[in-house]
Structure formats: C-alpha cells, structure tokens
C-alpha positions as a printed NumPy array, in Angstrom:
array([[ 44.307,  38.984,  37.167],
       [ 44.203,  40.224,  40.45 ],
       [ 41.791,  39.774,  43.202],
       [ 41.117,  41.188,  46.82 ],
       [ 40.616,  38.813,  49.612],
       [ 36.996,  38.844,  50.886],
       [ 35.988,  37.62 ,  54.116],
       [ 32.697,  35.501,  53.709],
       [ 30.202,  35.484,  56.535],
       [ 29.964,  32.001,  58.353],
       [ 27.329,  29.816,  56.624],
       [ 23.69 ,  30.299,  58.298],
       [ 22.672,  27.44 ,  60.577],
       [ 19.697,  25.629,  58.736],
       [ 17.183,  23.27 ,  60.259],
       [ 17.625,  19.537,  59.65 ],
       [ 14.92 ,  19.737,  57.099],
       [ 16.016,  22.609,  55.272],
       [ 19.724,  21.074,  55.182],
       [ 18.363,  17.997,  53.477],
       [ 16.148,  20.02 ,  51.328],
       [ 19.094,  21.735,  50.118],
       [ 20.942,  18.297,  49.316],
       [ 17.544,  17.237,  47.628],
       [ 17.804,  20.211,  45.323],
       [ 21.337,  20.   ,  44.621],
       [ 21.057,  16.241,  43.978],
       [ 18.476,  16.881,  41.573],
       [ 20.907,  19.061,  39.462],
       [ 23.506,  16.368,  39.749],
       [ 21.066,  13.92 ,  38.483],
       [ 20.69 ,  15.947,  35.367],
       [ 24.361,  16.228,  34.808],
       [ 24.883,  12.38 ,  34.997],
       [ 21.852,  11.607,  32.897],
       [ 22.608,  13.883,  30.184],
       [ 26.103,  12.095,  29.912],
       [ 24.548,   8.545,  28.893],
       [ 20.851,   9.213,  28.206],
       [ 21.784,  10.326,  24.478],
       [ 23.857,   7.144,  23.677],
       [ 20.803,   4.871,  23.249],
       [ 19.118,   7.406,  21.028],
       [ 22.28 ,   7.994,  18.744],
       [ 20.933,   5.488,  16.094],
       [ 17.517,   7.319,  15.955],
       [ 19.442,  10.766,  15.856],
       [ 21.333,   9.653,  12.958],
       [ 18.36 ,   8.383,  11.035],
       [ 16.314,  11.73 ,  11.86 ],
       [ 19.266,  14.014,  10.902],
       [ 20.958,  11.859,   8.144],
       [ 24.223,  11.722,   9.592],
       [ 27.02 ,   9.16 ,  10.241],
       [ 28.925,   7.661,  13.209],
       [ 31.469,  10.3  ,  13.523],
       [ 28.898,  13.201,  13.523],
       [ 26.864,  11.075,  16.209],
       [ 30.034,  11.045,  18.308],
       [ 30.502,  14.681,  18.343],
       [ 26.913,  15.004,  19.543],
       [ 27.957,  13.222,  22.766],
       [ 31.484,  14.631,  23.039],
       [ 30.648,  18.097,  22.515],
       [ 28.832,  17.886,  25.97 ],
       [ 31.645,  15.858,  27.991],
       [ 34.779,  17.753,  26.54 ],
       [ 33.234,  21.242,  27.393],
       [ 32.191,  19.925,  30.929],
       [ 35.519,  18.574,  31.488],
       [ 37.297,  21.483,  30.544],
       [ 35.287,  23.981,  32.739],
       [ 34.575,  22.157,  36.156],
       [ 37.265,  23.65 ,  37.874],
       [ 36.775,  27.278,  36.285],
       [ 33.178,  26.848,  37.486],
       [ 34.075,  26.293,  40.966],
       [ 36.416,  29.383,  41.279],
       [ 33.795,  31.458,  39.876],
       [ 31.234,  30.297,  42.437],
       [ 33.585,  30.86 ,  45.204],
       [ 33.939,  34.413,  43.953],
       [ 30.632,  35.369,  42.719],
       [ 28.402,  33.124,  44.874],
       [ 27.48 ,  29.613,  44.642],
       [ 23.992,  29.795,  44.572],
       [ 24.135,  32.672,  41.981],
       [ 26.319,  30.557,  39.669],
       [ 24.236,  27.476,  40.446],
       [ 21.044,  29.234,  39.252],
       [ 22.818,  30.444,  35.987],
       [ 24.103,  26.982,  35.336],
       [ 20.53 ,  25.404,  35.473],
       [ 19.135,  28.391,  33.174],
       [ 21.757,  27.576,  30.64 ],
       [ 21.23 ,  24.207,  30.817],
       [ 17.559,  24.478,  30.365],
       [ 17.989,  26.83 ,  27.422],
       [ 20.529,  24.574,  25.705],
       [ 18.34 ,  21.591,  26.146],
       [ 15.496,  23.668,  24.309],
       [ 18.178,  24.179,  21.643],
       [ 18.9  ,  20.608,  21.31 ],
       [ 15.266,  19.741,  21.107],
       [ 14.902,  21.872,  18.246],
       [ 17.814,  21.656,  16.415],
       [ 17.383,  21.368,  12.673],
       [ 20.828,  19.989,  11.851],
       [ 23.617,  18.179,  13.232],
       [ 25.798,  21.427,  13.413],
       [ 23.074,  23.139,  15.554],
       [ 22.829,  20.248,  17.734],
       [ 26.479,  19.866,  18.502],
       [ 26.473,  23.687,  19.459],
       [ 23.615,  23.112,  21.654],
       [ 25.22 ,  20.247,  23.332],
       [ 28.509,  22.219,  23.996],
       [ 26.256,  24.897,  25.843],
       [ 24.707,  22.193,  27.559],
       [ 28.16 ,  21.485,  28.866],
       [ 28.805,  24.924,  29.737],
       [ 25.7  ,  24.833,  32.06 ],
       [ 26.377,  21.547,  33.384],
       [ 29.962,  22.771,  34.705],
       [ 28.304,  25.126,  36.806],
       [ 26.199,  22.485,  38.625],
       [ 28.197,  19.504,  39.751],
       [ 31.015,  21.21 ,  41.689],
       [ 29.035,  24.089,  42.709],
       [ 26.133,  22.067,  44.161],
       [ 28.544,  19.873,  46.135],
       [ 30.094,  23.052,  47.716],
       [ 26.667,  24.299,  48.33 ],
       [ 25.94 ,  20.906,  50.153],
       [ 29.318,  21.03 ,  52.022],
       [ 28.643,  24.75 ,  53.335],
       [ 24.887,  23.981,  54.348],
       [ 26.092,  20.863,  56.666],
       [ 28.862,  21.824,  58.993],
       [ 28.504,  18.447,  60.951],
       [ 31.202,  16.316,  59.697],
       [ 28.885,  13.089,  60.209],
       [ 25.974,  14.525,  58.703],
       [ 28.08 ,  15.93 ,  55.991],
       [ 29.355,  12.406,  55.273],
       [ 26.015,  10.908,  55.086],
       [ 25.185,  13.446,  52.432],
       [ 28.201,  12.83 ,  50.335],
       [ 27.093,   9.139,  50.546],
       [ 23.672,  10.061,  49.095],
       [ 25.345,  12.165,  46.465],
       [ 27.581,   9.666,  45.414],
       [ 24.504,   7.269,  45.067],
       [ 22.563,   9.834,  43.163],
       [ 25.523,  10.139,  40.546],
       [ 26.005,   6.496,  40.002],
       [ 22.151,   6.008,  39.457],
       [ 22.092,   8.941,  36.996],
       [ 24.817,   7.659,  34.96 ],
       [ 23.328,   4.207,  35.086],
       [ 19.784,   5.038,  34.399],
       [ 20.573,   7.23 ,  31.317],
       [ 20.214,   4.525,  28.749],
       [ 16.738,   3.048,  30.203],
       [ 15.376,   6.346,  30.358],
       [ 16.829,   7.45 ,  26.9  ],
       [ 15.382,   4.116,  25.245],
       [ 12.077,   4.478,  26.778],
       [ 11.596,   8.151,  25.898],
       [ 12.943,   7.41 ,  22.234],
       [ 10.66 ,   4.597,  21.812],
       [  7.414,   6.439,  22.877],
       [  8.118,  10.095,  21.806],
       [ 11.099,  10.372,  19.476],
       [ 14.741,  11.22 ,  20.098],
       [ 14.067,  15.052,  20.732],
       [ 12.242,  13.835,  23.853],
       [ 15.4  ,  13.148,  25.674],
       [ 16.043,  16.953,  25.533],
       [ 12.906,  18.184,  26.183],
       [ 12.406,  16.165,  29.343],
       [ 15.095,  18.302,  30.867],
       [ 12.994,  21.418,  30.643],
       [ 10.59 ,  20.832,  33.603],
       [ 13.297,  19.479,  35.767],
       [ 15.204,  22.638,  35.232],
       [ 12.191,  24.938,  36.158],
       [ 11.396,  22.893,  39.263],
       [ 15.215,  23.077,  40.32 ],
       [ 15.581,  26.937,  39.653],
       [ 12.36 ,  27.459,  41.894],
       [ 13.261,  25.424,  44.728],
       [ 17.042,  26.96 ,  44.646],
       [ 15.273,  30.276,  45.153],
       [ 13.179,  29.114,  47.914],
       [ 15.497,  26.866,  50.015],
       [ 19.348,  27.353,  48.934],
       [ 21.242,  29.841,  50.888],
       [ 23.983,  31.944,  49.329],
       [ 27.562,  31.257,  50.147],
       [ 30.918,  32.122,  49.18 ],
       [ 34.492,  30.891,  49.94 ],
       [ 36.364,  32.81 ,  52.469],
       [ 39.009,  33.635,  50.046],
       [ 38.389,  33.584,  46.186],
       [ 40.852,  32.241,  44.145],
       [ 42.231,  34.059,  41.22 ],
       [ 40.858,  33.116,  37.75 ],
       [ 43.654,  31.224,  35.583],
       [ 42.301,  32.155,  32.041],
       [ 45.649,  31.005,  30.107],
       [ 45.529,  27.577,  32.108],
       [ 41.792,  27.241,  30.936],
       [ 42.328,  27.882,  27.43 ],
       [ 45.377,  25.43 ,  27.093],
       [ 43.524,  23.016,  28.976],
       [ 40.356,  23.252,  26.626],
       [ 42.674,  22.914,  23.809],
       [ 44.78 ,  19.847,  24.979],
       [ 41.208,  17.876,  25.848],
       [ 39.432,  19.194,  22.595],
       [ 42.623,  18.297,  20.07 ],
       [ 43.061,  14.683,  21.768],
       [ 39.222,  13.906,  21.406],
       [ 39.16 ,  15.462,  17.896],
       [ 42.006,  13.135,  16.707],
       [ 40.527,  10.018,  18.347],
       [ 37.159,  10.656,  16.641],
       [ 38.427,  11.82 ,  13.049],
       [ 41.571,   9.714,  12.95 ],
       [ 40.041,   6.743,  11.677],
       [ 38.31 ,   8.58 ,   8.739],
       [ 41.489,  10.719,   8.191],
       [ 44.111,   8.139,   8.761],
       [ 46.304,   8.272,  11.674],
       [ 49.639,   9.126,   9.436],
       [ 47.381,  11.845,   7.548],
       [ 48.818,  15.649,   7.632],
       [ 45.428,  16.61 ,   9.455],
       [ 45.989,  13.966,  11.994],
       [ 49.652,  14.567,  12.761],
       [ 48.59 ,  18.324,  13.12 ],
       [ 45.973,  17.434,  15.603],
       [ 48.696,  15.466,  17.596],
       [ 51.057,  18.498,  17.395],
       [ 48.285,  20.812,  18.669],
       [ 47.45 ,  18.435,  21.505],
       [ 50.994,  17.75 ,  22.705],
       [ 51.92 ,  21.494,  22.326],
       [ 48.858,  22.5  ,  24.281],
       [ 49.578,  20.091,  27.032],
       [ 52.999,  21.153,  27.434],
       [ 52.077,  24.661,  27.579],
       [ 49.423,  23.9  ,  30.103],
       [ 52.113,  22.119,  32.368],
       [ 54.524,  25.106,  31.922],
       [ 51.92 ,  27.848,  32.732],
       [ 50.448,  26.033,  35.623],
       [ 53.898,  25.5  ,  37.245],
       [ 54.476,  29.234,  37.308],
       [ 51.303,  30.44 ,  38.796],
       [ 50.736,  31.323,  42.243],
       [ 47.098,  29.97 ,  42.112],
       [ 46.78 ,  27.533,  39.137],
       [ 43.761,  26.086,  37.51 ],
       [ 44.906,  22.575,  38.557],
       [ 47.354,  21.917,  41.007],
       [ 49.858,  19.585,  39.313],
       [ 51.883,  19.053,  42.657],
       [ 49.144,  16.951,  43.537],
       [ 50.085,  14.318,  40.764],
       [ 53.655,  13.776,  42.381],
       [ 51.765,  11.828,  44.909],
       [ 51.193,   8.149,  43.701],
       [ 48.027,   7.621,  45.735],
       [ 46.262,  10.638,  43.785],
       [ 47.638,  10.098,  40.415],
       [ 46.613,   6.722,  40.381],
       [ 43.225,   7.592,  41.818],
       [ 42.738,  10.12 ,  38.788],
       [ 43.898,   7.524,  36.31 ],
       [ 41.209,   5.061,  37.863],
       [ 38.436,   7.66 ,  37.378],
       [ 39.41 ,   7.833,  33.704],
       [ 39.57 ,   4.129,  33.521],
       [ 36.055,   3.601,  35.048],
       [ 34.364,   5.954,  32.767],
       [ 36.103,   4.553,  29.508],
       [ 34.981,   1.432,  30.616],
       [ 31.206,   2.636,  31.152],
       [ 30.841,   4.781,  28.011],
       [ 32.669,   2.044,  25.671],
       [ 30.33 ,  -0.813,  26.793],
       [ 27.293,   1.48 ,  26.58 ],
       [ 28.018,   2.893,  23.15 ],
       [ 29.262,  -0.283,  21.707],
       [ 26.176,  -2.355,  23.01 ],
       [ 23.834,   0.535,  21.788],
       [ 25.068,   0.06 ,  18.062],
       [ 25.299,  -3.802,  18.074],
       [ 21.767,  -4.125,  19.508],
       [ 19.905,  -1.521,  17.381],
       [ 22.213,  -1.479,  14.094],
       [ 23.084,  -5.202,  14.016],
       [ 20.404,  -7.287,  15.744],
       [ 17.512,  -4.929,  14.922],
       [ 16.407,  -4.356,  18.479],
       [ 14.149,  -1.132,  19.316],
       [ 15.463,   1.666,  21.319],
       [ 13.327,   0.668,  24.327],
       [ 14.81 ,  -2.886,  24.158],
       [ 17.86 ,  -1.692,  23.932],
       [ 17.528,   0.898,  27.056],
       [ 16.076,  -2.206,  28.967],
       [ 19.055,  -4.211,  28.251],
       [ 21.198,  -1.732,  30.379],
       [ 18.697,  -2.328,  33.302],
       [ 20.768,  -4.667,  35.178],
       [ 23.521,  -2.084,  35.086],
       [ 21.438,   0.72 ,  36.721],
       [ 20.519,  -1.884,  39.319],
       [ 23.834,  -2.872,  40.083],
       [ 25.218,   0.741,  40.235],
       [ 21.994,   1.724,  42.514],
       [ 22.53 ,  -1.007,  44.964],
       [ 26.322,  -1.064,  45.295],
       [ 27.07 ,   2.96 ,  45.166],
       [ 25.626,   3.342,  48.823],
       [ 27.221,   0.279,  49.995],
       [ 30.511,   1.294,  48.662],
       [ 30.22 ,   4.438,  50.862],
       [ 29.635,   2.07 ,  53.889],
       [ 32.505,   0.076,  52.97 ],
       [ 35.057,   3.196,  52.706],
       [ 34.009,   4.402,  56.047],
       [ 34.285,   1.   ,  57.92 ],
       [ 37.419,  -0.393,  56.021],
       [ 38.958,   2.204,  53.846],
       [ 38.851,   2.5  ,  50.092],
       [ 40.918,  -0.734,  49.048],
       [ 37.878,  -3.392,  49.72 ],
       [ 35.425,  -1.526,  47.482],
       [ 38.138,  -0.905,  45.024],
       [ 39.128,  -4.519,  44.757],
       [ 35.397,  -5.306,  44.211],
       [ 35.044,  -2.785,  41.498],
       [ 38.235,  -4.226,  39.682],
       [ 37.127,  -7.923,  39.644],
       [ 33.419,  -7.002,  38.783],
       [ 34.455,  -4.651,  35.945],
       [ 37.101,  -7.06 ,  34.518],
       [ 34.474, -10.043,  34.655],
       [ 31.774,  -7.808,  32.911],
       [ 34.344,  -6.831,  29.991],
       [ 35.727, -10.46 ,  29.707],
       [ 32.179, -11.75 ,  29.498],
       [ 31.182,  -9.413,  26.855],
       [ 34.383, -10.41 ,  24.912],
       [ 33.22 , -14.063,  25.318],
       [ 29.84 , -13.232,  24.169],
       [ 31.332, -11.565,  20.934],
       [ 32.596, -14.765,  20.062],
       [ 29.17 , -16.309,  20.367],
       [ 26.713, -13.45 ,  19.573],
       [ 24.46 , -15.126,  16.941],
       [ 21.262, -14.13 ,  18.578],
       [ 20.885, -17.703,  20.136],
       [ 19.353, -18.388,  23.276],
       [ 22.494, -17.717,  25.33 ],
       [ 23.207, -14.238,  23.898],
       [ 20.688, -12.273,  25.877],
       [ 21.479, -13.71 ,  29.375],
       [ 25.207, -13.162,  28.676],
       [ 24.589,  -9.827,  27.889],
       [ 22.278,  -9.153,  30.857],
       [ 24.926, -10.867,  33.255],
       [ 27.595,  -8.732,  31.755],
       [ 25.83 ,  -5.273,  32.276],
       [ 24.919,  -6.562,  35.813],
       [ 28.701,  -7.133,  36.552],
       [ 29.683,  -3.877,  34.906],
       [ 26.986,  -1.878,  37.053],
       [ 28.304,  -3.314,  40.078],
       [ 31.775,  -2.639,  39.48 ],
       [ 30.687,   1.007,  38.794],
       [ 28.701,   1.281,  41.708],
       [ 31.631,   0.253,  44.068],
       [ 34.37 ,   2.325,  42.175],
       [ 33.097,   6.017,  42.646],
       [ 33.313,   6.572,  46.432],
       [ 36.685,   5.048,  46.925],
       [ 38.401,   6.616,  44.021],
       [ 37.19 ,  10.044,  45.408],
       [ 38.217,   9.157,  49.083],
       [ 41.679,   7.853,  47.624],
       [ 42.39 ,  11.189,  45.777],
       [ 41.436,  13.292,  48.878],
       [ 42.795,  10.921,  51.431],
       [ 45.903,  12.277,  53.115],
       [ 45.571,  15.801,  51.751],
       [ 45.195,  19.069,  53.744],
       [ 41.456,  19.977,  54.186],
       [ 41.921,  23.055,  51.882],
       [ 43.126,  20.98 ,  49.117],
       [ 40.383,  18.227,  49.174],
       [ 38.01 ,  20.359,  47.277],
       [ 40.92 ,  20.633,  44.369],
       [ 41.236,  16.985,  44.602],
       [ 37.752,  16.409,  44.104],
       [ 37.441,  18.819,  41.124],
       [ 40.333,  17.038,  39.172],
       [ 38.688,  13.642,  39.924],
       [ 35.574,  14.953,  38.384],
       [ 37.295,  16.263,  35.514],
       [ 39.08 ,  12.935,  34.991],
       [ 35.643,  11.24 ,  35.028],
       [ 34.39 ,  13.466,  32.071],
       [ 37.585,  13.023,  30.345],
       [ 37.192,   9.246,  30.6  ],
       [ 33.651,   9.375,  29.176],
       [ 34.797,  11.62 ,  26.157],
       [ 37.854,   9.185,  25.375],
       [ 35.528,   6.22 ,  25.831],
       [ 33.069,   7.54 ,  23.334],
       [ 35.724,   8.349,  20.849],
       [ 37.221,   5.035,  21.203],
       [ 34.04 ,   3.189,  20.864],
       [ 33.023,   5.509,  17.778],
       [ 36.345,   4.64 ,  15.952],
       [ 35.891,   1.055,  16.248],
       [ 32.097,   1.41 ,  15.274],
       [ 33.313,   3.395,  12.322],
       [ 35.878,   0.987,  11.469],
       [ 33.028,  -1.56 ,  11.135],
       [ 31.305,   0.186,   8.338],
       [ 28.317,   0.732,  10.329],
       [ 26.562,   4.256,   9.648],
       [ 23.383,   5.961,  10.756],
       [ 21.457,   4.617,   8.034],
       [ 22.351,   0.893,   8.435],
       [ 19.675,  -1.572,   8.531],
       [ 19.075,  -4.003,  10.876],
       [ 21.339,  -7.089,  10.647],
       [ 23.657,  -5.   ,   8.236],
       [ 27.381,  -5.455,   9.131],
       [ 26.712,  -7.574,  12.182],
       [ 29.662,  -9.79 ,  11.934],
       [ 31.942,  -6.871,  11.018],
       [ 30.703,  -4.769,  13.875],
       [ 31.105,  -7.984,  16.456],
       [ 34.635,  -8.377,  15.224],
       [ 35.538,  -4.609,  15.432],
       [ 33.956,  -4.583,  18.963],
       [ 36.611,  -7.035,  20.613],
       [ 39.365,  -4.562,  21.221],
       [ 36.854,  -2.625,  22.913],
       [ 35.837,  -5.188,  25.293],
       [ 39.446,  -5.87 ,  25.631],
       [ 39.76 ,  -2.176,  26.795],
       [ 37.04 ,  -2.558,  29.345],
       [ 38.639,  -5.653,  30.748],
       [ 41.873,  -3.768,  31.165],
       [ 40.344,  -0.669,  32.722],
       [ 38.954,  -2.976,  35.496],
       [ 42.211,  -4.576,  36.03 ],
       [ 43.739,  -1.089,  36.144],
       [ 41.778,  -0.545,  39.332],
       [ 43.791,  -3.205,  41.213],
       [ 46.819,  -0.709,  40.78 ],
       [ 44.547,   1.878,  42.325],
       [ 43.567,  -0.285,  45.106],
       [ 47.225,  -1.192,  45.708],
       [ 47.992,   2.521,  45.922],
       [ 45.062,   3.33 ,  48.3  ],
       [ 46.67 ,   1.083,  50.959],
       [ 49.66 ,   3.64 ,  51.158],
       [ 49.375,   7.213,  52.733],
       [ 51.149,   9.967,  51.565]])
C-alpha cells in the first residue's frame, strides 16, 4: 500500500485551561480502557452463574478484550496519524460504547465474547490516540511531562480500581451493570471531545502494514488460545500441538515480514537494544503479576470462601490505594533520580506481595490471620504496580531519538495488554485444573484451589524479581 506524504499544519496554540481540559477528556477515555481490563474479573463468578458457563468460557470473556486490544494498538495509532486523531478517537469512543451495550444485553456466552472483542477494537483507538492528542496539545516539554505524569497515574488508578468498582456494581445491580456503566461515560466523553479536543495529524503518515497486523493478531491469539484450552485438551493433544504450530509459524512469519518492510508495524530493531527489550518484558511481567493475582483471588474468595462480589472487590482496595499513591510518586522519582530507584521499589514490593500470598496459601483456613495477610499482600502488589509503570515507559523510550519514542511507547502498551492476556490464561488454567467451575458452591474445592494457586503466586513473585533485571538494564544507556 502506498501513501503520499502530507504536511500537517502546526498544532493550534491553546489556552492553559483548554490544554488541561483536553488532558481531562483524554484521561477519561484511558480510565475506561484500564477499568474494563480488570472490572470484569470480580464479576466472573456471577457471569458464569448467569450464563451457565465454566471457567474456560469465562477466560475468553476477559481475554477477547485484551487480545484484540493488544493486537491493534499500533495500527490504531497509524490510522490516527493518517486520518486525524480526534476523528479516530471519537470513532473509538462510539464503538466502545456500542460494544458495551452489546455486552450488557448479551444473551449468551458467544455473544458476550464477540461484544468484548468489539470493545477491544474500540479501546485500541483510545489509549495511544488520546496520548498523541495530549502530546500535540502541549508543546511545552515541562508541561507535557506533568501531563504524562497525570496520565500514568490515571492508568494505574483505573487498573487497580476495576475490581473495587466491579464488586460494588455486581452486588448492587448484577453483572450486566459493569457494562452499562460505560455508556453514560462514553456519551460525556464524545460530547466533550467535540467541544474541546482539536484535530491533529502526524507530519507524515506511516504506511499501513496489513500483513504484519494479520500475523501479529494470529500469533497473539494462537498463543493465548493454547494457554486457555491446553489444560482441557491436554498439552500433547493434536489440537494443542496444532495451536503451538500456528503460534510459532505466525511469529516467524511476522518477524520475517517486518524485517523486509520499509515502515513496519513494529520496529524489531528496537529489540536489539537490551534496555528496550528488558523494559518490554518488564511490562509483560508487571501485568502478568497483576492479572494472575486478581483472578486467583477472585475465584478463591467467591468460590472457595463464599464471599460476596462486593466483599471480594473491597479486598482489592489496598491495591488501588497503593497504585494511586505511588504512581505519581514514581513519576517524580523518575524525573529526579532516573528509572532505577522506582524500578527497584516495584521489584521488591511486587515480589514481597507474591511471597506473602504464597505464605497465606499454606495457612488460608479462614482464620483470624487470613484477611490481614490478604490485605497486606494486595497493598504490597498495588504499591509495586504503582511504582512500575512510569520507569518502564521511561526506560523503553530513554536514549531513543524523539521520532522513535512514540513507537517505543506503543510497543510497551502492547506488551502490557499481552501480559494481561497471558496472566488471565495462566490463572484460568490453574483454576480449571482445581476443578472449580462457574456453578461451584461456596466452600467447594477450597483446598484444591488453594493448592492449585501456589504456582501462580510463585509466578507473581518471579515477575517481581524480574524487574530487578529491568532495573539493572536501566542503568545502562544505548
């Protein structure tokens, strides 16, 4: 596909109030994207009971969103550069809102999974595009840095607040309310974007890499599908082996195709830099840890311990508190001392949270110490999550030319969503292996689920320790 270079007009000079209003509108869209990544988790048992489905179907309800979102983030940014960022942003909002309606009205699991995938398409047009709008609206580097700090804080808050919000909504209005709540927010964001957000385009639009997009989607989807269905089919079954083969072939094809394109979807040369590659893997590790801990805790508390959705959501409140407080503090530390100090804090807090959950699994008998251990572990994990995002993004983009920083940011965003998808698949496989289904009553399979969760807590701890590698790499400069 060919394209003609287009010279975009310089960004309009906006008043300070207008610039921060643009940030508020774009941050609202980011909050929706992050919230819908985790808000459904605490409602999964209620969805399973309502639709009469088992654990693997519930995993697809979550991963249909994250897989599509991870696959399309970079292409959505290229489309926005070509056709106009505000236009694509508004299309994403409308599509996200319509898909949320489809989720709320879904009569079956298949319809809900399809609507969640459509939500992922809309969400892919929001996160990277909204950030490009903010950067374009704020030409002053210092003001832009403050705005991006706010942006990182909103993202961390949205991911951590999802389970709390979801638990309250499910308890008060049923599981469909976690999708209904998106609709008025989308309507408000569309109206505000029409009134306050200026249109902008890239100085030169990139070519669209359709072969790369198709191969990336196939590789991500096949990998997640094998992780979800492998425990049921058997890892050595013909279907599982075929899935591994498709994932490997799609990955190899993607690498080959990207190496031979002048303007690839993903600049693989960036991965030759140890600083960048370790930061991208760090982004995956952080979100694997977050989603594994959220999903395993949700199933244990509601299925095995008989907690209500509201109570299970409140148990994650320390996580939201830790992320909310530490995300802006992390941005300040990055600005003053570089990415290494907050990465070290993120590593030790995350590893400590996983280790404490592992310790709790050996004493999770519902005794007096059980709840304090859980709350303390969630606070540690939230603190680690809050410290991690800003330095990982800074490490990925640090030392790169300005025209490649946006690509680095898009790749790390993709890595985060890929980590979410893989974490959900891993946790779901552990839950399914314990024989816990959607219709399981309170207390059924408690010991089996507690035992099956221990590899998950080891994985969370390992993800935290891997951030030490990222911190070590962050000391070096390309």
